[in-house]
LOBA-402508 format. One line per 5 residues: number of its first residue (from 1); for each residue x, y negated, z of N, C-alpha, C. Coordinates in Angstrom, 3 decimals, decimal comma. Layout:
residues N
NUM) X:Y:Z:X:Y:Z:X:Y:Z ~ ... $
***
This chain:
residues 260
1) -35,098:2,533:15,804:-33,831:3,116:16,267:-33,454:2,478:17,605 ~ -32,980:3,300:18,527:-32,621:2,797:19,840:-31,427:1,867:19,756 ~ -31,509:0,720:20,431:-30,407:-0,239:20,437:-29,454:0,095:21,564 ~ -28,180:0,122:21,271:-27,165:0,401:22,283:-26,539:-0,902:22,755 ~ -26,183:-0,985:24,020:-25,556:-2,215:24,518:-24,178:-2,390:23,929 $
6) -23,737:-3,629:23,847:-22,384:-3,902:23,346:-21,359:-3,350:24,320 ~ -20,284:-2,767:23,763:-19,236:-2,158:24,590:-18,001:-3,024:24,525 ~ -17,398:-3,396:25,639:-16,158:-4,181:25,600:-15,110:-3,455:24,792 ~ -14,317:-4,212:24,015:-13,329:-3,630:23,116:-12,386:-2,656:23,813 ~ -11,832:-2,951:25,010:-10,905:-2,005:25,635:-11,540:-0,654:25,937 $
11) -12,893:-0,604:26,067:-13,553:0,642:26,407:-14,100:1,376:25,203 ~ -13,946:0,808:24,008:-14,591:1,352:22,829:-14,139:2,770:22,533 ~ -12,832:3,009:22,528:-12,313:4,318:22,155:-12,761:5,385:23,138 ~ -12,716:5,095:24,450:-13,136:6,051:25,474:-14,603:6,381:25,318 ~ -15,429:5,358:25,046:-16,859:5,582:24,916:-17,169:6,490:23,742 $
16) -16,438:6,329:22,640:-16,690:7,163:21,467:-16,311:8,612:21,749 ~ -15,249:8,832:22,465:-14,853:10,200:22,808:-15,936:10,885:23,624 ~ -16,565:10,178:24,532:-17,541:10,774:25,419:-18,875:11,041:24,749 ~ -19,175:10,312:23,647:-20,506:10,420:23,066:-20,526:11,066:21,698 ~ -19,363:11,474:21,169:-19,323:12,027:19,819:-20,120:13,317:19,715 $
21) -20,930:13,423:18,651:-21,640:14,651:18,328:-21,075:15,205:17,038 ~ -20,701:16,472:17,023:-20,114:17,067:15,821:-21,143:17,237:14,717 ~ -22,433:17,035:15,024:-23,476:17,231:14,028:-23,754:15,982:13,219 ~ -23,276:14,807:13,652:-23,610:13,556:12,996:-22,347:12,826:12,567 ~ -22,390:12,072:11,444:-21,240:11,246:11,054:-20,932:10,220:12,126 $
26) -19,655:9,986:12,378:-19,239:9,059:13,421:-18,587:7,822:12,808 ~ -18,720:6,671:13,471:-18,086:5,463:12,959:-16,577:5,542:13,070 ~ -15,905:4,755:12,252:-14,441:4,731:12,285:-13,954:4,225:13,630 ~ -12,843:4,776:14,079:-12,249:4,403:15,358:-10,918:3,718:15,082 ~ -10,785:2,476:15,496:-9,521:1,770:15,360:-8,789:1,882:16,689 $
31) -7,739:2,656:16,734:-7,066:2,937:18,000:-5,718:3,568:17,736 ~ -4,832:3,578:18,749:-3,598:4,358:18,626:-3,939:5,844:18,560 ~ -3,025:6,630:18,029:-3,248:8,069:17,943:-3,232:8,699:19,332 ~ -4,152:9,611:19,619:-4,062:10,356:20,882:-2,771:11,163:20,920 ~ -2,262:11,415:22,124:-1,015:12,142:22,289:-1,194:13,628:22,477 $
36) -2,424:14,121:22,327:-2,696:15,551:22,437:-4,032:15,827:21,764 ~ -4,298:17,095:21,492:-5,562:17,470:20,861:-6,718:17,046:21,754 ~ -7,745:16,450:21,147:-8,866:15,898:21,928:-10,171:16,651:21,749 ~ -10,271:17,499:20,710:-11,546:18,117:20,323:-12,578:17,047:19,955 ~ -12,092:15,879:19,605:-12,954:14,765:19,217:-12,970:14,677:17,694 $
41) -13,741:15,536:17,063:-13,769:15,599:15,608:-14,609:14,455:15,047 ~ -14,021:13,727:14,094:-14,662:12,567:13,486:-14,736:12,743:11,972 ~ -15,700:12,072:11,371:-15,785:12,077:9,911:-15,118:10,852:9,306 ~ -14,978:9,781:10,084:-14,342:8,549:9,615:-13,182:8,222:10,542 ~ -12,028:7,939:9,961:-10,815:7,685:10,733:-10,267:6,304:10,413 $
46) -9,674:5,687:11,426:-8,943:4,444:11,227:-7,959:4,283:12,383 ~ -6,860:5,020:12,301:-5,840:5,007:13,341:-4,582:4,291:12,856 ~ -3,876:3,678:13,780:-2,609:3,026:13,478:-1,694:3,210:14,679 ~ -0,461:3,631:14,443:0,443:3,891:15,562:1,879:3,828:15,079 ~ 2,811:3,923:16,046:4,227:3,968:15,741:4,867:2,600:15,684 $
51) 6,122:2,543:16,099:6,860:1,281:16,106:8,169:1,377:15,330 ~ 8,578:2,604:14,993:9,901:2,795:14,418:9,866:2,800:12,891 ~ 11,000:2,456:12,299:11,178:2,533:10,851:12,386:3,418:10,549 ~ 12,575:3,747:9,289:13,747:4,513:8,885:13,612:6,007:9,043 ~ 12,430:6,501:9,344:12,228:7,942:9,452:12,199:8,595:8,078 $
56) 12,372:9,918:8,088:12,204:10,748:6,893:11,062:11,724:7,148 ~ 10,177:11,878:6,160:9,185:12,942:6,229:9,916:14,248:5,958 ~ 10,085:15,034:7,010:10,944:16,214:6,938:10,201:17,439:6,416 ~ 8,955:17,632:6,848:8,248:18,853:6,475:6,748:18,661:6,613 ~ 5,994:19,328:5,731:4,535:19,388:5,817:4,149:20,859:5,928 $
61) 3,418:21,209:7,003:3,028:22,596:7,242:1,506:22,714:7,297 ~ 1,021:23,864:6,894:-0,413:24,166:6,970:-0,603:25,498:7,672 ~ -1,668:25,608:8,483:-1,969:26,865:9,145:-3,467:27,049:9,301 ~ -3,901:28,301:9,261:-5,310:28,659:9,436:-5,508:29,204:10,846 ~ -6,344:28,528:11,633:-6,606:28,930:13,012:-8,034:29,455:13,176 $
66) -8,568:30,024:12,123:-9,885:30,661:12,063:-11,026:29,649:12,150 ~ -11,204:28,993:13,277:-12,302:28,023:13,386:-11,914:26,643:12,860 ~ -10,627:26,419:12,646:-10,162:25,161:12,073:-8,847:25,414:11,345 ~ -8,470:24,485:10,485:-7,178:24,510:9,819:-6,355:23,324:10,300 ~ -5,046:23,467:10,235:-4,159:22,416:10,767:-3,112:22,030:9,730 $
71) -2,906:20,725:9,598:-1,825:20,177:8,783:-0,901:19,402:9,710 ~ 0,392:19,686:9,635:1,383:19,019:10,486:2,398:18,319:9,606 ~ 2,592:17,029:9,850:3,655:16,259:9,208:4,748:16,042:10,247 ~ 5,932:16,574:9,978:7,046:16,449:10,919:8,056:15,454:10,364 ~ 8,551:14,570:11,245:9,470:13,510:10,847:10,827:13,714:11,511 $
76) 11,855:13,250:10,847:13,202:13,291:11,417:13,871:11,961:11,152 ~ 14,912:11,677:11,947:15,618:10,413:11,773:16,982:10,462:12,410 ~ 17,738:9,374:12,254:19,093:9,297:12,778:19,123:9,076:14,273 ~ 20,323:9,041:14,832:20,493:8,918:16,282:20,093:7,556:16,814 ~ 19,951:6,564:15,915:19,587:5,229:16,376:18,088:5,106:16,620 $
81) 17,321:6,148:16,293:15,875:6,108:16,491:15,554:6,544:17,914 ~ 14,704:5,790:18,571:14,329:6,057:19,950:13,710:7,443:20,074 ~ 14,182:8,226:21,027:13,701:9,586:21,200:12,201:9,591:21,493 ~ 11,471:10,415:20,742:10,039:10,560:20,990:9,164:9,531:20,328 ~ 9,742:8,456:19,792:8,935:7,400:19,191:8,414:7,838:17,832 $
86) 7,240:7,340:17,489:6,629:7,669:16,207:7,017:6,648:15,150 ~ 7,111:7,066:13,896:7,280:6,077:12,825:5,977:5,300:12,639 ~ 6,075:4,120:12,093:4,869:3,356:11,786:4,023:4,139:10,784 ~ 2,721:4,268:11,084:1,836:5,016:10,198:0,406:4,521:10,358 ~ -0,372:4,715:9,299:-1,781:4,344:9,294:-2,558:5,500:8,675 $
91) -3,599:5,956:9,378:-4,405:7,082:8,915:-5,852:6,624:8,788 ~ -6,445:6,858:7,627:-7,837:6,447:7,429:-8,510:7,382:6,439 ~ -9,834:7,306:6,381:-10,602:8,076:5,412:-11,172:7,152:4,350 ~ -11,338:7,698:3,148:-11,924:6,966:2,035:-13,017:7,813:1,397 ~ -13,792:7,190:0,520:-14,830:7,898:-0,232:-14,642:7,637:-1,721 $
96) -15,294:8,462:-2,522:-15,230:8,350:-4,000:-13,793:8,416:-4,524 ~ -13,049:9,452:-4,300:-13,442:10,667:-3,608:-13,160:10,599:-2,108 ~ -13,825:11,481:-1,370:-13,500:11,638:0,044:-12,054:12,114:0,153 ~ -11,262:11,433:0,972:-9,879:11,849:1,197:-9,367:11,200:2,469 ~ -8,310:11,784:3,032:-7,626:11,214:4,191:-6,316:10,620:3,699 $
101) -6,142:9,320:3,869:-4,912:8,665:3,429:-3,990:8,458:4,624 ~ -2,701:8,711:4,403:-1,678:8,578:5,442:-0,597:7,669:4,894 ~ -0,596:6,438:5,343:0,409:5,470:4,898:1,576:5,497:5,871 ~ 2,786:5,500:5,324:3,985:5,712:6,141:5,003:4,593:5,958 ~ 4,687:3,369:6,385:5,694:2,313:6,273:6,938:2,585:7,113 $
106) 6,799:3,408:8,155:7,953:3,731:8,994:8,732:4,938:8,531 ~ 8,270:5,594:7,454:8,970:6,771:6,924:9,036:6,663:5,407 ~ 9,906:5,809:4,900:9,985:5,604:3,446:10,701:6,722:2,700 ~ 11,281:7,676:3,423:12,045:8,741:2,785:11,367:10,090:3,031 ~ 11,722:11,081:2,227:11,277:12,442:2,485:12,360:13,409:2,020 $
111) 12,389:14,573:2,627:13,395:15,582:2,285:13,125:16,133:0,895 ~ 14,128:16,807:0,338:14,005:17,327:-1,023:12,892:18,366:-1,143 ~ 12,654:19,120:-0,082:11,611:20,149:-0,105:10,827:20,059:1,196 ~ 9,683:19,389:1,152:8,920:19,178:2,389:7,929:20,305:2,666 ~ 7,668:21,163:1,677:6,705:22,235:1,868:7,407:23,545:2,181 $
116) 6,778:24,365:3,027:7,355:25,644:3,417:7,081:26,741:2,393 ~ 6,209:26,454:1,414:5,925:27,398:0,332:5,569:26,601:-0,917 ~ 5,682:27,196:-2,099:5,414:26,448:-3,333:4,003:25,876:-3,394 ~ 3,004:26,594:-2,869:1,620:26,119:-2,864:1,077:26,271:-1,445 ~ 1,339:25,296:-0,565:1,023:25,469:0,854:-0,464:25,592:1,153 $
121) -1,336:25,131:0,251:-2,767:25,173:0,518:-3,484:26,236:-0,315 ~ -2,743:27,188:-0,863:-3,337:28,205:-1,737:-4,393:29,034:-1,014 ~ -4,207:29,278:0,277:-5,150:30,091:1,047:-6,131:29,255:1,858 ~ -6,097:27,954:1,687:-6,976:27,083:2,462:-8,412:27,166:1,964 ~ -9,343:27,238:2,895:-10,765:27,180:2,570:-11,276:25,748:2,541 $
126) -10,461:24,818:3,055:-10,950:23,468:3,298:-10,252:22,397:2,477 ~ -9,004:22,644:2,092:-8,227:21,622:1,405:-7,962:22,017:-0,041 ~ -8,044:21,028:-0,903:-7,728:21,233:-2,310:-6,243:21,010:-2,582 ~ -5,708:19,901:-2,080:-4,294:19,593:-2,327:-3,873:18,395:-1,485 ~ -2,580:18,115:-1,535:-1,990:16,929:-0,911:-1,289:16,142:-1,998 $
131) -1,702:14,901:-2,198:-1,048:14,028:-3,164:-0,046:13,133:-2,444 ~ 1,105:12,908:-3,067:2,122:12,013:-2,527:2,382:10,914:-3,547 ~ 2,249:9,672:-3,120:2,447:8,518:-3,999:3,662:7,739:-3,525 ~ 4,565:7,444:-4,454:5,679:6,541:-4,176:5,283:5,157:-4,670 ~ 5,128:4,228:-3,731:4,667:2,890:-4,076:5,841:1,936:-4,231 $
136) 5,495:0,697:-4,465:6,519:-0,321:-4,668:7,322:-0,541:-3,388 ~ 8,545:-0,979:-3,582:9,419:-1,394:-2,480:9,649:-0,281:-1,453 ~ 9,756:0,963:-1,952:10,168:2,072:-1,096:9,105:2,645:-0,195 ~ 7,850:2,232:-0,329:6,799:2,778:0,516:6,236:4,051:-0,094 ~ 5,689:4,907:0,749:5,020:6,096:0,256:3,757:6,324:1,081 $
141) 2,770:6,937:0,459:1,623:7,371:1,237:1,112:8,694:0,688 ~ 0,417:9,428:1,564:-0,084:10,747:1,243:-1,608:10,726:1,271 ~ -2,219:11,599:0,493:-3,677:11,708:0,485:-4,061:13,178:0,526 ~ -4,732:13,573:1,603:-5,272:14,922:1,714:-6,626:14,966:1,018 ~ -6,798:15,891:0,069:-8,034:15,993:-0,691:-8,805:17,220:-0,203 $
146) -9,940:17,030:0,468:-10,708:18,187:0,948:-11,447:18,889:-0,181 ~ -11,637:20,185:-0,024:-12,402:20,958:-0,994:-13,891:20,937:-0,689 ~ -14,251:20,504:0,508:-15,648:20,433:0,940:-15,749:19,435:2,083 ~ -16,950:19,039:2,502:-17,070:18,051:3,580:-16,433:18,546:4,880 ~ -15,601:17,697:5,476:-14,863:18,063:6,681:-15,012:16,988:7,751 $
151) -14,586:17,358:8,965:-14,367:16,390:10,034:-13,009:16,679:10,649 ~ -12,447:15,688:11,342:-11,023:15,707:11,652:-10,757:15,367:13,119 ~ -9,771:16,045:13,678:-9,221:15,721:14,995:-7,752:15,383:14,773 ~ -7,366:14,140:15,006:-6,031:13,641:14,666:-5,295:13,238:15,937 ~ -4,038:13,662:16,056:-3,244:13,294:17,224:-1,762:13,377:16,875 $
156) -0,914:12,907:17,793:0,534:12,874:17,574:1,241:13,674:18,645 ~ 2,397:14,247:18,288:3,247:14,965:19,226:4,668:14,433:19,113 ~ 5,460:14,625:20,179:6,819:14,100:20,214:7,845:15,224:20,249 ~ 9,085:14,826:19,931:10,265:15,703:20,062:10,086:17,053:19,371 ~ 10,074:17,119:18,071:10,199:15,997:17,130:8,874:15,271:16,922 $
161) 8,959:14,087:16,324:7,765:13,302:16,046:6,922:14,018:14,999 ~ 5,635:14,215:15,314:4,738:14,923:14,401:3,363:14,251:14,394 ~ 2,756:14,260:13,229:1,357:13,891:13,065:0,586:15,176:12,793 ~ -0,467:15,410:13,579:-1,247:16,640:13,464:-2,673:16,278:13,063 ~ -3,176:16,946:12,041:-4,551:16,755:11,596:-5,235:18,119:11,596 $
166) -6,193:18,293:12,502:-7,006:19,503:12,531:-8,294:19,256:11,754 ~ -8,689:20,232:10,962:-9,846:20,077:10,096:-10,836:21,211:10,345 ~ -12,113:20,882:10,372:-13,130:21,919:10,426:-14,294:21,508:9,527 ~ -15,094:22,492:9,148:-16,191:22,233:8,232:-17,230:21,329:8,867 ~ -17,742:20,428:8,067:-18,755:19,485:8,514:-20,138:20,006:8,148 $
171) -21,097:19,830:9,058:-22,473:20,220:8,786:-23,113:19,167:7,895 ~ -23,644:19,589:6,742:-24,274:18,637:5,833:-23,311:18,126:4,793 ~ -23,865:17,559:3,744:-23,099:17,007:2,634:-23,340:15,507:2,558 ~ -22,306:14,701:2,334:-22,523:13,251:2,217:-23,608:12,935:1,191 ~ -24,507:12,023:1,548:-25,670:11,736:0,707:-25,516:10,457:-0,110 $
176) -24,313:9,879:-0,151:-24,110:8,638:-0,867:-24,417:8,807:-2,361 ~ -24,936:7,747:-2,949:-25,286:7,763:-4,364:-24,033:7,678:-5,235 ~ -24,187:8,107:-6,468:-23,112:7,986:-7,445:-22,742:6,522:-7,653 ~ -21,429:6,263:-7,823:-20,967:4,906:-8,090:-20,134:4,887:-9,366 ~ -19,805:3,665:-9,792:-19,118:3,488:-11,065:-17,742:2,873:-10,824 $
181) -16,741:3,621:-11,241:-15,355:3,237:-11,011:-14,819:2,438:-12,190 ~ -14,181:1,310:-11,886:-13,448:0,532:-12,893:-11,978:0,886:-12,710 ~ -11,452:1,680:-13,638:-10,107:2,237:-13,449:-9,337:2,277:-14,753 ~ -8,080:2,672:-14,632:-7,189:2,748:-15,787:-7,232:4,141:-16,399 ~ -6,577:4,276:-17,531:-6,187:5,577:-18,054:-4,973:6,053:-17,245 $
186) -4,491:7,284:-17,445:-3,341:7,759:-16,668:-2,147:6,803:-16,738 ~ -1,478:6,651:-15,590:-0,313:5,782:-15,466:0,947:6,629:-15,335 ~ 2,049:6,141:-15,901:3,297:6,889:-15,892:4,462:5,981:-15,494 ~ 5,540:6,614:-15,019:6,753:5,864:-14,696:6,502:4,797:-13,645 ~ 6,867:3,556:-13,981:6,698:2,435:-13,061:5,314:1,793:-13,163 $
191) 4,444:2,322:-14,008:3,139:1,698:-14,204:2,279:1,628:-12,937 ~ 2,271:2,663:-12,068:1,466:2,529:-10,848:1,849:1,317:-10,008 ~ 3,150:1,091:-9,853:3,624:-0,063:-9,081:3,222:-1,360:-9,764 ~ 3,409:-1,434:-11,068:3,048:-2,634:-11,824:1,554:-2,907:-11,730 ~ 0,751:-1,842:-11,835:-0,700:-2,003:-11,738:-1,104:-2,541:-10,373 $
196) -0,560:-1,987:-9,306:-0,932:-2,426:-7,959:-0,613:-3,899:-7,757 ~ 0,552:-4,339:-8,211:0,922:-5,752:-8,076:0,003:-6,650:-8,900 ~ -0,295:-6,245:-10,134:-1,137:-7,057:-11,008:-2,562:-7,133:-10,482 ~ -3,090:-6,013:-9,959:-4,458:-6,006:-9,438:-4,584:-6,871:-8,186 ~ -3,583:-6,812:-7,315:-3,617:-7,663:-6,118:-3,528:-9,130:-6,501 $
201) -2,756:-9,446:-7,537:-2,653:-10,822:-8,003:-3,981:-11,324:-8,561 ~ -4,858:-10,391:-8,960:-6,193:-10,745:-9,456:-7,244:-10,645:-8,360 ~ -6,790:-10,613:-7,096:-7,671:-10,605:-5,922:-8,471:-9,319:-5,759 ~ -7,931:-8,196:-6,210:-8,541:-6,899:-5,953:-7,788:-6,201:-4,826 ~ -8,441:-5,204:-4,251:-7,796:-4,321:-3,288:-7,688:-2,943:-3,931 $
206) -6,709:-2,750:-4,826:-6,667:-1,543:-5,662:-6,206:-0,319:-4,890 ~ -6,380:0,825:-5,497:-5,846:2,066:-4,937:-5,456:2,991:-6,081 ~ -4,622:3,977:-5,747:-4,193:4,984:-6,711:-4,908:6,296:-6,413 ~ -5,347:6,974:-7,485:-6,043:8,250:-7,375:-5,389:9,252:-8,322 ~ -5,687:10,526:-8,121:-5,216:11,563:-9,042:-6,376:12,453:-9,452 $
211) -6,241:13,062:-10,625:-7,203:14,075:-11,032:-6,670:15,451:-10,624 ~ -7,390:16,504:-11,003:-6,989:17,856:-10,598:-5,691:18,307:-11,243 ~ -5,290:17,632:-12,325:-4,042:17,990:-13,000:-2,843:17,201:-12,480 ~ -3,089:16,268:-11,544:-2,003:15,482:-10,988:-1,735:14,169:-11,685 ~ -2,526:13,821:-12,710:-2,369:12,522:-13,367:-2,765:11,401:-12,413 $
216) -2,053:10,292:-12,467:-2,288:9,164:-11,569:-3,083:8,083:-12,296 ~ -4,107:7,567:-11,626:-4,928:6,484:-12,151:-4,919:5,322:-11,166 ~ -5,075:4,123:-11,676:-5,274:2,958:-10,827:-6,740:2,570:-10,838 ~ -7,290:2,324:-9,663:-8,694:1,929:-9,559:-8,799:0,525:-8,972 ~ -9,591:-0,320:-9,635:-9,792:-1,687:-9,168:-10,892:-1,774:-8,137 $
221) -12,035:-1,117:-8,422:-13,165:-1,226:-7,505:-14,228:-0,210:-7,893 ~ -15,225:-0,066:-7,012:-16,400:0,765:-7,258:-17,635:-0,123:-7,275 ~ -18,580:0,199:-8,157:-19,776:-0,632:-8,317:-21,018:0,248:-8,304 ~ -22,131:-0,354:-7,919:-23,381:0,392:-7,795:-24,060:0,644:-9,136 ~ -23,677:-0,091:-10,170:-24,284:0,091:-11,487:-23,233:-0,101:-12,578 $
226) -23,417:0,517:-13,741:-22,455:0,323:-14,841:-22,457:-1,111:-15,355 ~ -23,615:-1,790:-15,317:-23,683:-3,181:-15,767:-22,801:-4,083:-14,903 ~ -22,837:-3,859:-13,595:-22,003:-4,657:-12,688:-20,524:-4,428:-12,990 ~ -20,150:-3,166:-13,202:-18,757:-2,843:-13,529:-18,339:-3,478:-14,845 ~ -19,240:-3,473:-15,833:-18,917:-4,046:-17,139:-18,718:-5,557:-17,036 $
231) -19,550:-6,237:-16,262:-19,400:-7,693:-16,095:-18,061:-8,035:-15,453 ~ -17,639:-7,233:-14,482:-16,345:-7,474:-13,850:-15,199:-7,200:-14,823 ~ -15,357:-6,166:-15,620:-14,320:-5,838:-16,596:-14,130:-6,972:-17,598 ~ -15,229:-7,625:-18,007:-15,163:-8,703:-18,986:-14,372:-9,903:-18,459 ~ -14,270:-10,038:-17,149:-13,537:-11,153:-16,558:-12,030:-10,905:-16,519 $
236) -11,613:-9,685:-16,823:-10,221:-9,284:-16,611:-9,453:-9,188:-17,920 ~ -9,550:-10,231:-18,734:-8,881:-10,224:-20,038:-7,375:-10,057:-19,902 ~ -6,773:-10,760:-18,940:-5,318:-10,706:-18,798:-4,862:-9,322:-18,341 ~ -5,561:-8,767:-17,357:-5,192:-7,434:-16,873:-5,415:-6,382:-17,956 ~ -6,454:-6,577:-18,774:-6,765:-5,625:-19,842:-5,716:-5,630:-20,945 $
241) -4,925:-6,702:-21,031:-3,857:-6,737:-22,022:-2,757:-5,732:-21,710 ~ -2,623:-5,373:-20,443:-1,539:-4,485:-20,024:-2,022:-3,077:-19,665 ~ -3,298:-2,950:-19,294:-3,831:-1,656:-18,885:-5,188:-1,437:-19,548 ~ -5,383:-0,229:-20,079:-6,679:0,130:-20,640:-7,635:0,461:-19,499 ~ -8,698:-0,319:-19,368:-9,652:-0,149:-18,280:-10,909:0,551:-18,784 $
246) -11,379:1,533:-18,032:-12,578:2,279:-18,386:-13,530:2,284:-17,192 ~ -14,811:2,556:-17,457:-15,838:2,657:-16,425:-16,332:4,094:-16,410 ~ -16,283:4,717:-15,233:-16,634:6,134:-15,145:-17,442:6,385:-13,877 ~ -18,596:7,065:-14,025:-19,415:7,429:-12,873:-18,709:8,506:-12,051 ~ -18,873:8,446:-10,717:-18,235:9,439:-9,855:-19,032:9,594:-8,568 $
251) -19,186:10,848:-8,139:-19,841:11,148:-6,874:-18,885:11,000:-5,713 ~ -19,432:11,055:-4,506:-18,632:10,762:-3,315:-17,518:11,781:-3,090 ~ -17,699:13,034:-3,535:-16,681:14,063:-3,344:-15,848:14,302:-4,596 ~ -16,143:13,621:-5,678:-15,498:13,902:-6,963:-14,181:13,145:-7,138 ~ -13,173:13,839:-7,662:-11,943:13,183:-8,065:-12,129:12,654:-9,491 $
256) -11,287:11,713:-9,934:-11,453:11,157:-11,292:-11,375:12,249:-12,360 ~ -12,176:12,086:-13,388:-12,128:13,005:-14,525:-10,872:12,720:-15,346 ~ -10,273:13,769:-15,889:-9,060:13,612:-16,690:-9,344:12,802:-17,967 ~ -10,454:13,115:-18,635:-10,822:12,437:-19,871:-11,800:11,325:-19,553 ~ -11,494:10,072:-19,901:-12,396:8,962:-19,571:-13,699:9,049:-20,346 $
***
């Protein structure tokens, strides 16, 4: 494989824009959000932007533009918020299942009805659904669940503050092998928050997932073999006293099964 020269950090984002090929998976880009559409479609995202807090997620819109689909998150806030400034947000991609996560520490609130229709993605060819999680201490994050392999062009707009995610079909299917999830049974009420705190106290980096019916599960980790997952589970006697932990195989595009 051809070796590429090291690129100075300040030039990294520009270099990736100039060399991106829509036919190949691209490495994650750690950078502020572009301020306009770039046509720089990526399969892996890692953006962080915004300085303001106290925003409200006002509306989520979806539109079909034939060659791509668009999701827009629009934010609103009080008069004390700097005009044009973005709320603090973090956008990244995950696998097992593939999804786009949008963490909104700068927008802990949302309007009573953020969707323009009861099922905003009913006509989407690319998206299955949008999950919204209310986390501990007033935080919330969203997860876009694709219906098939996608790539993304992400940018921000001002007045009003908006996050825009353009999606188009990706050539090829992810080839990652099946992995084994160490996760809970469905969680209810305050259990997701309790699980996240308990898992972090046990030195895990947990996450919350949903199945197709909307049930919420807590996941501790993914393992390459069921034996590895079982050995880790055996070490978690204290956590197992409060949460029923199961081991379940899952493909890279699969959401958790409802029945363990």
